[in-house]
N, C-alpha and C positions, 0 to 999 in steps of 0.2 A: 237375244234379248233376256237373258237370265237376270237383270236387274229386279223383273217382277214376278220371276218364278216363285210360286208359294206364298207372294207376298198379299198384304192386305191395300185396299185403295180408299182410305179415309179422308184425305184432306188435300187441298190443292198444294198446300204447301211442302209435301212431302216430295215433290219431283224437282230433279235438277232441268237446266235448257235442253241437256243432251237426251234426257229421257223423254221428254216432251216431244222434242223432233224425232224420236225413234217411233213413239206412239203415232205421231202424224203421219209418219212415212209407211207407215204398217196399214194406218186406216186408208191410206191411199192406194196401196195394194190391194186391199179386198174390195175397194171400192169397184177398182179395175177389174180385177177378177169376177166379180158378181155381175159387169157387164155382160160376159161370155157366158155365164152359167147361175143357175138359182143357187146355188149352194155347194159348200166346201167339205170334206171329211175330217177336218183336223180334229174336233173334239167326239167323234165317234165314240158311243158310249158313255160319255161324261154326262153329269146331270148337275143343272143350275135350280138352285132354291130361290125363286121370286118371292121374297117375304115384304110385302105390302101393308103396313100397319097404318099406313094414311094413303088418300086418294091419290091415284095417279093413271094418267093415261099413256103420256109419251115415255116416260122414263121405264113403265113395268113393261109395255108392248115391244119398245126398242131392245130392252135386254133379252126378252123372250126371242123376238126375231133374232137377233144377233147370234144366240145359242144355237138355234136351228138352224140358220144359214151355215153356222161352223160344224153341224152335224150332230149335234148333243141334243137332248131333251131337257125338259122344264117341269119343276112342279112348283106348288107355292100357294099363294093365296092374294087376293086384293083387299080384304078386308079383315082386321082383327077381330071383328063380331064372330067369325066363322071359325075361329080358333080357341085352343085352350086359355089363351090369355082373358077370353070372355067370362073364364070360371075363376079366375084370378092367378093363373100361372105366371110365374115373373118372365122377363126377356131372357135372362140368362139360362133358364131350364129350358125354354122354346128353343135358342140356338142349340145348345147342347145337344137336344133330341133331332133337331132337323140336321146336325153336323153328322150324325150317325147313318145317314141316306144318301148324302149329296157329296158332289167334288167341290163347289162354289157357292157361294151366296152372295146374292143381290137384295138389299134391304133398304126400307124407308121406313122411317119412324118419327113421329111427332117430337121427340126431346132430344135436345143437344146432347151429343156425347155417346147416343144410343150406339150408335155404328162401332164406336172404340170398346164399347163394354160387350158388343157382341164378338167383336176380334179377340178380345181377350180369352174367352173362352172355347171358341171354336178353331177347330184344325184346320177346317177348309178355308181358304181365301176370302174374307167379306170386301165387298164393293159398296161403298155408300152411296146409296140413291138419295139420299136427302135426310138430315137428321135435325128436324125442326128449322129453326132459325140459324143451323150451324154452319154446315158444309153440304155441297152438293158438287164434287169433284169431277165426276164424270160428265156434268152438263158444262162444267167449265173447259173441258177439253173439247167437247163437240162445238163450244161457242167458238173458242180458237180455231178449231179447223173449218168451221164455217167462215169466218173473217179471211182466213187463208185462200180458201176457195173464191169467196166473192171479191176480194181486193187483190188477190195475188200474193200477198204479203201482209204481215202484221207490222214488220218495221217501218217506222217514219210514219205512222196511223194515229191519229186522234181518235181514241175510242169514248164516246158519252154513254155512261150509266145512269139510267133514269129511274126515278120511282121510290120503291120502297128499300132505302139500301140499308137500313137499319136489320130489318128481318129477312133480307134477301139473300138466301144462301148460296144462289147461283151466283152473286157479284162477291159474297165472301170469298168464297172458292177461286172466283174468276180473277180477283186482283193478286192472288198467289201465281197463279199463270202468266199474266201479262208482265209482271213486273220482271220477268228474263227477257224482254224484248225491249228495244229501243222505240218504245211507243208512248203516248200522252193518256191521261185519264182525265175526264173532266167528269165529276161525281154530282148528279142534278137531283135534288131532293127538297122537298119541306123540312123546315128546321127539325120538327117532331122524328123525322125518318132519316136524318143522315148517316152516313157511313160511319161506323163505329169511330171515335176519335183514336183510339190505339192503333186501329187499323191503318189510316191516313197518317198517323205518326209514324208508324215502321215503314211504310213506304219511301216516306220523304227521308226517312233517316239514312237509308241506302241511296239515296239520290235520284229516285223515281219521281217524274213530274205528275203530280196530282192536283187539281184544282177543283175548289167546291163553290157549287153555284144554287140558286133556287130557281134560275131561268132556263127553261126548254128552248125558248128562241135562241138565246144566247149561245148556247151549247151547240144548238145544230145548225147554227150559221158556220162553226167550226171543225164540226165533228165529220171524220170519213164513215164510221160506223156509229150507230146509235142504238142504243140497246135497252129496250124499252122493258120495264117490268110492272106487274100490277100492284096495286096497293092490297096487301094479304090480309084480308076480313078476320081469317082464322087466326091472327097473331095478336089482335086489338083485344085488351080486356074491357076496354070501354067503346061499346058499339056506337056511341055517338061521336068519338072521336074518328073511330073509321068514316063516318057519314061527312065529316066535315072534311076528310082529305082523301077520300076516294076518287074524287074527278081532279086532284090535282095537276095531273098532265095528261092531256088528251092530243095525240098527234093526228092529223088528217092529211088529204093528199096536197089541200091549198097550203098549207105550212111547209111542206117539204117544196113544193113548187117554187114557192116564192123564197125559201131560205137557202136550201140545198138539195136540188134537184137529183144530185148523184149520189146522196146518201144511203148507205148500206143499212136497211132496216132489219133489225133482231129483236127477239123476243124469245124467252124459255118455254113460254105459253103456259097454261091457257092465259088467254088475254081477256078481259071484261069488258072496259071500255076505252082503254088507253090508247089503242090504234083502232081509228074507224075503218070500218070496210072497204072504204074507198083507195086505201093505200094499197089493198091486197095485188091489184091489177099491174102495179106500178113494177118494171122489170128489177129492181133493185130491193123490192120487199122479199126479204129472204129468209122468214120466219119457217115457212114449210119445208122449205130446203135445209134449213137447220134442224127441223125434226128428223129428216130422212138420214142425215150425217149422224144422228145419233147410234144408227144401227152399226155404221162402219167403224166409229171409234168404240163402241161398246165390243165390237166383235174383235178388235185388235186388244183390249184389256183383258177380255175373258182367255184369248189364246195365250196372251203374256203370263197371266198369272197361272196359267194350267200348264205351262211350260211346252206349249206347243208352237211359238214362236219364238 
């Protein structure tokens, strides 16, 4: 797995199909091993810095769990207010300092491009846990892993991406992963939150099938996997615009049963009100299993960048 040894994970576009498949296979291997024991000793003595300048539950805890399951340890913070950033320290200086203590860095930051800025000054590999409305490649990989687990394959599947596609870093990274597979995308968003034009044009230029619509029901009728996302309040400069758009799409059990009972429902979480709680009991509601899959995929990435796999 030398292709990631010592490397950063910053962008969904950095991977080839063979590399993605190798990550999926290693995640499968670790999933199987953890079914027999609580953890492995592959990264004993290694230290992960979990630097979360922006709120996180699943990404931060799954990175930390992944490191512990591999036998390593974790330092870090869950809020910039508890660090010298609150005193005015620059991101670069924070990263240079942390780099003296650890072997690998997982980071979330509200500014687009922040992960790349960190990677430029760090000797340790940097794994992007979300840079504002930019990229979230580790989430995109675990989303792909979940579709494979739930549907058996990604090939031939129609995947509907729903919600805030303008600001959604998970979908921005996701399309760069899905483009390597023989699948179709339906992008469902209100006009103000459409997938960036340049992203759609780039995918179509390489012959990838991308359809755009504002109709959730139309997409649901044809989707094998429905990837819901929340309308991201923190990305709106105008609160009134958020209030107008926040309930653009609400998926409930009756809609699924009426239009596509076997659709696989995904969500990077947190959800606000875009998936009704009556969906949770459906066997094809996969979003909490999706969260668990983050541990296996991030275990694979950590082991790879640290040369243990």
